[in-house]
C-alpha positions in Angstrom: -8.0 18.3 -21.9 -5.3 18.6 -19.3 -2.9 15.7 -18.1 -4.4 13.5 -15.3 -2.6 13.9 -12.2 -1.2 11.2 -10.1 -3.1 10.8 -6.6 -0.4 12.0 -4.2 -1.7 9.9 -1.3 -1.4 6.8 -3.6 2.0 7.4 -4.7 3.3 7.7 -1.1 1.5 4.3 -0.1 2.0 2.1 -3.0 4.9 0.7 -4.9 4.9 -1.2 -8.2 7.0 -4.5 -8.0 8.9 -5.8 -11.1 6.3 -8.3 -12.1 3.4 -5.4 -12.1 2.0 -6.2 -8.8 1.5 -3.5 -6.2 3.1 -3.6 -2.6 1.3 -2.1 0.3 2.0 -1.7 4.0 -0.1 -3.1 6.8 -2.3 -0.8 8.8 -2.3 -0.8 12.7 1.3 0.0 13.0 1.5 3.6 13.5 0.6 4.3 17.1 -0.8 2.6 20.4 1.9 -0.1 20.0 2.3 -0.9 23.6 -0.8 -3.0 23.9 0.0 -5.1 20.8 2.2 -8.2 21.0 5.6 -8.4 19.7 4.5 -11.2 17.2 1.6 -9.0 15.9 3.9 -6.0 15.6 6.5 -8.1 13.9 4.0 -9.5 11.3 2.6 -5.9 10.6 6.1 -4.7 9.9 6.0 -6.8 6.5 4.7 -5.5 3.1 1.9 -7.2 1.4 0.6 -7.3 -2.2 -2.7 -5.5 -3.0 -5.6 -7.9 -3.9 -6.0 -8.6 -7.7 -9.8 -7.3 -7.2 -8.3 -3.8 -5.8 -5.4 -3.8 -8.3 -7.3 -2.0 -11.2 -8.4 0.9 -8.7 -4.9 1.5 -7.5 -3.4 1.5 -10.8 -5.8 4.0 -12.0 -4.8 6.1 -9.0 -1.1 5.7 -9.9 -1.7 6.1 -13.7 0.5 3.4 -14.6 
Protein backbone atom coordinates (compact mmCIF):
# COMPACT_ATOMS: atom_id res chain seq x y z
CA UNK A 1 0.00 0.00 0.00
CA UNK A 2 1.14 3.57 -0.62
CA UNK A 3 2.07 5.87 2.22
CA UNK A 4 -0.73 7.76 3.98
CA UNK A 5 -0.60 11.47 3.22
CA UNK A 6 -1.06 14.23 5.78
CA UNK A 7 -4.22 16.27 5.24
CA UNK A 8 -2.95 19.57 3.81
CA UNK A 9 -5.69 21.62 5.48
CA UNK A 10 -4.94 20.12 8.89
CA UNK A 11 -1.21 20.78 8.75
CA UNK A 12 -1.95 24.45 8.01
CA UNK A 13 -4.43 24.80 10.88
CA UNK A 14 -3.00 22.79 13.78
CA UNK A 15 0.32 22.71 15.63
CA UNK A 16 1.64 20.16 18.11
CA UNK A 17 2.90 21.42 21.48
CA UNK A 18 5.86 19.97 23.32
CA UNK A 19 3.58 17.95 25.60
CA UNK A 20 1.70 16.40 22.67
CA UNK A 21 -1.43 18.54 22.84
CA UNK A 22 -2.69 20.30 19.71
CA UNK A 23 -3.00 24.07 19.34
CA UNK A 24 -5.70 25.67 17.20
CA UNK A 25 -6.85 29.15 16.31
CA UNK A 26 -10.27 30.61 17.08
CA UNK A 27 -12.88 31.00 14.35
CA UNK A 28 -14.69 34.26 13.52
CA UNK A 29 -11.53 36.35 13.35
CA UNK A 30 -11.11 36.52 9.59
CA UNK A 31 -13.48 39.21 8.35
CA UNK A 32 -16.50 41.35 9.29
CA UNK A 33 -14.53 42.64 12.26
CA UNK A 34 -16.06 46.12 12.44
CA UNK A 35 -19.19 44.97 14.28
CA UNK A 36 -17.26 42.89 16.83
CA UNK A 37 -16.09 44.49 20.05
CA UNK A 38 -12.42 45.06 20.81
CA UNK A 39 -12.62 42.61 23.71
CA UNK A 40 -14.14 39.89 21.53
CA UNK A 41 -11.51 40.36 18.80
CA UNK A 42 -8.71 40.39 21.36
CA UNK A 43 -9.92 37.13 22.91
CA UNK A 44 -10.22 35.49 19.48
CA UNK A 45 -6.59 36.39 18.83
CA UNK A 46 -5.20 33.86 21.31
CA UNK A 47 -4.63 30.20 20.47
CA UNK A 48 -6.61 27.43 22.14
CA UNK A 49 -6.04 23.74 22.83
CA UNK A 50 -8.05 21.15 20.92
CA UNK A 51 -10.45 19.27 23.21
CA UNK A 52 -9.39 15.76 24.24
CA UNK A 53 -12.48 14.29 22.51
CA UNK A 54 -11.27 15.68 19.16
CA UNK A 55 -7.54 15.02 19.61
CA UNK A 56 -7.61 11.52 18.15
CA UNK A 57 -9.25 12.68 14.92
CA UNK A 58 -6.88 15.64 14.49
CA UNK A 59 -3.79 13.53 15.21
CA UNK A 60 -4.96 11.02 12.61
CA UNK A 61 -5.24 13.86 10.08
CA UNK A 62 -1.71 14.94 10.97
CA UNK A 63 -0.44 11.33 11.07
CA UNK A 64 1.67 11.83 14.20
